[in-house]
C-alpha positions as CSV (number, residue, x, y, z in Angstrom):
1,M,16.4,12.4,-54.7
2,I,14.3,13.5,-51.8
3,R,11.3,11.7,-52.6
4,N,13.4,8.3,-51.6
5,Y,14.0,10.6,-48.5
6,L,10.6,11.0,-47.8
7,K,9.6,7.2,-47.9
8,T,13.2,6.4,-46.7
9,F,11.4,8.7,-43.7
10,S,7.9,7.9,-43.7
11,A,8.9,3.8,-43.6
12,L,10.9,4.9,-40.1
13,V,7.7,7.2,-38.7
14,I,5.3,3.9,-39.6
15,T,7.7,1.0,-38.1
16,G,8.4,3.3,-35.9
17,S,5.0,4.1,-35.0
18,L,3.7,0.1,-34.7
19,L,6.8,-0.5,-32.9
20,L,5.6,2.0,-30.3
21,T,1.9,0.4,-30.1
22,A,3.0,-2.7,-29.2
23,C,5.3,-2.2,-27.0
24,K,2.2,0.2,-24.8
25,K,0.3,-3.1,-25.2
26,E,2.6,-5.5,-24.2
27,D,2.7,-3.6,-21.2
28,E,-1.2,-2.5,-20.8
29,Q,-1.1,-6.8,-20.5
30,A,2.1,-7.0,-18.0
31,K,0.2,-3.6,-15.7
32,T,-2.7,-6.6,-15.9
33,N,-0.9,-8.7,-15.2
34,T,0.6,-6.7,-11.7
35,L,-2.5,-6.0,-10.8
36,L,-4.7,-9.2,-11.1
37,Q,-2.0,-11.1,-9.6
38,Q,-3.3,-11.4,-5.5
39,K,-5.5,-12.9,-3.6
40,W,-8.5,-11.0,-4.4
41,V,-11.8,-11.1,-1.1
42,I,-14.8,-11.6,-2.6
43,E,-17.6,-9.8,-1.5
44,K,-19.9,-10.4,-3.7
45,R,-21.6,-12.4,-6.4
46,V,-25.2,-11.0,-8.3
47,A,-26.3,-13.0,-10.4
48,N,-28.6,-11.8,-13.8
49,F,-30.7,-14.0,-15.9
50,P,-32.3,-11.1,-18.5
51,A,-34.4,-13.1,-20.2
52,N,-36.1,-14.4,-16.5
53,K,-35.8,-11.7,-13.5
54,T,-36.9,-14.4,-11.0
55,L,-33.5,-16.2,-11.1
56,N,-31.5,-12.8,-10.8
57,F,-29.9,-12.7,-6.8
58,T,-27.5,-11.2,-4.6
59,D,-24.6,-13.7,-3.3
60,F,-23.1,-11.7,-0.3
61,C,-19.7,-13.9,0.3
62,N,-17.9,-14.3,3.8
63,A,-14.0,-13.0,4.9
64,S,-12.6,-16.1,3.7
65,D,-14.6,-16.1,-0.1
66,H,-11.6,-15.3,-2.7
67,L,-10.1,-15.9,-5.5
68,D,-6.7,-16.6,-5.2
69,F,-4.7,-15.6,-9.2
70,K,-0.8,-16.9,-8.9
71,P,2.0,-15.7,-10.9
72,N,2.3,-19.1,-12.4
73,G,-0.8,-19.4,-14.4
74,I,-2.8,-21.1,-11.6
75,V,-6.4,-19.6,-9.8
76,T,-6.9,-20.9,-6.3
77,S,-10.9,-20.0,-5.2
78,Y,-13.0,-21.2,-1.8
79,I,-16.4,-19.8,-1.9
80,T,-18.2,-20.5,1.7
81,S,-22.3,-21.3,-0.4
82,Y,-20.4,-24.6,-2.1
83,L,-19.6,-26.6,0.7
84,P,-18.5,-29.2,0.2
85,Y,-17.3,-27.8,-3.0
86,S,-15.9,-25.0,-2.0
87,K,-12.4,-25.7,-3.2
88,D,-11.5,-24.9,-7.0
89,T,-8.1,-24.7,-8.6
90,A,-7.4,-24.0,-12.3
91,T,-5.3,-22.8,-14.8
92,Y,-5.7,-19.7,-16.3
93,S,-4.1,-16.8,-19.0
94,V,-4.7,-13.3,-19.6
95,S,-5.1,-11.5,-22.7
96,G,-6.4,-8.1,-23.7
97,N,-9.5,-7.6,-20.8
98,T,-10.2,-11.5,-21.0
99,I,-8.9,-14.8,-18.3
100,T,-9.0,-18.0,-20.2
101,V,-9.9,-20.6,-17.8
102,Q,-8.7,-23.8,-18.1
103,D,-10.9,-26.7,-15.3
104,N,-10.5,-29.6,-15.5
105,W,-11.1,-30.9,-11.7
106,Q,-14.3,-33.4,-11.5
107,Y,-15.8,-31.1,-8.6
108,G,-14.9,-28.0,-10.3
109,I,-18.3,-25.9,-10.3
110,I,-16.6,-22.4,-9.1
111,F,-14.9,-22.6,-13.1
112,Q,-16.5,-24.3,-15.2
113,H,-19.8,-23.4,-16.6
114,Q,-23.3,-24.9,-18.7
115,N,-23.1,-24.2,-22.0
116,S,-26.8,-23.6,-23.3
117,T,-28.0,-27.2,-23.5
118,G,-26.9,-27.8,-20.0
119,G,-23.2,-29.6,-21.0
120,L,-20.6,-28.9,-18.4
121,E,-17.6,-26.5,-20.0
122,T,-14.2,-26.9,-18.5
123,T,-13.2,-23.6,-20.9
124,T,-14.9,-20.3,-19.3
125,S,-13.9,-16.4,-20.4
126,I,-14.2,-14.6,-17.4
127,K,-14.4,-10.9,-18.3
128,I,-12.7,-8.0,-16.1
129,L,-14.9,-5.4,-15.9
130,S,-12.6,-3.4,-13.6
131,L,-9.5,-4.0,-11.8
132,T,-7.5,-1.7,-9.6
133,E,-4.9,-1.9,-7.0
134,S,-7.8,-2.5,-4.6
135,A,-10.4,-3.9,-6.3
136,M,-11.9,-5.9,-9.4
137,K,-15.4,-6.7,-10.9
138,L,-15.5,-10.1,-13.6
139,E,-18.5,-11.5,-15.2
140,F,-18.5,-14.8,-15.9
141,P,-20.9,-17.2,-17.5
142,T,-23.2,-18.9,-16.1
143,L,-26.9,-20.9,-17.1
144,A,-30.1,-21.1,-15.1
145,S,-32.2,-23.9,-15.1
146,V,-36.2,-23.8,-14.6
147,S,-37.3,-27.4,-15.0
148,G,-41.2,-28.0,-15.5
149,D,-43.8,-30.4,-16.1
150,S,-40.6,-32.6,-17.7
151,T,-39.1,-30.6,-19.9
152,V,-36.0,-28.5,-18.6
153,T,-35.4,-24.8,-20.1
154,Y,-32.1,-22.5,-19.6
155,Y,-31.8,-19.6,-19.1
156,P,-28.3,-18.1,-19.7
157,G,-26.5,-15.3,-18.0
158,T,-23.7,-13.5,-15.9
159,L,-22.5,-13.7,-12.3
160,T,-20.5,-10.6,-11.8
161,Y,-17.6,-11.0,-8.8
162,Y,-17.2,-7.9,-6.4
163,L,-13.8,-8.7,-5.4
164,Y,-11.4,-6.2,-3.1
165,R,-7.6,-6.5,-1.5
């Protein structure tokens, strides 16, 4: 009889622990969404290409450059240095520390990226490196190409956005 009570008690403890863990993850995701869903000014973008460091750069942005993550799953952007293709709109979802963006616009160069052979990808996974109420750091995948004698070499890298509000 005591064994049955112990089994029941153990099962309740395990179930309670699982529920608390699930609730904690949901709470963390809700907090991430709440913090993310703002208009963020882009301070700078830093490109890093480990296999060819000569391609690395830092782009200091204008005060009007921004990413705006809306609660309805739409993200818009404006980056002056991309004129005349400065504006972009895409859909997004968040899971853990990853923002998945789907961009099917013809000139969606901000949220789209190239794959390892230079082909255009309309789905991009963006890593949230840090996120607070006033600052955010995001890491986008990127690709640089260098043309040579009838060849093109592609260098994968990252483009880190430093944002504030």
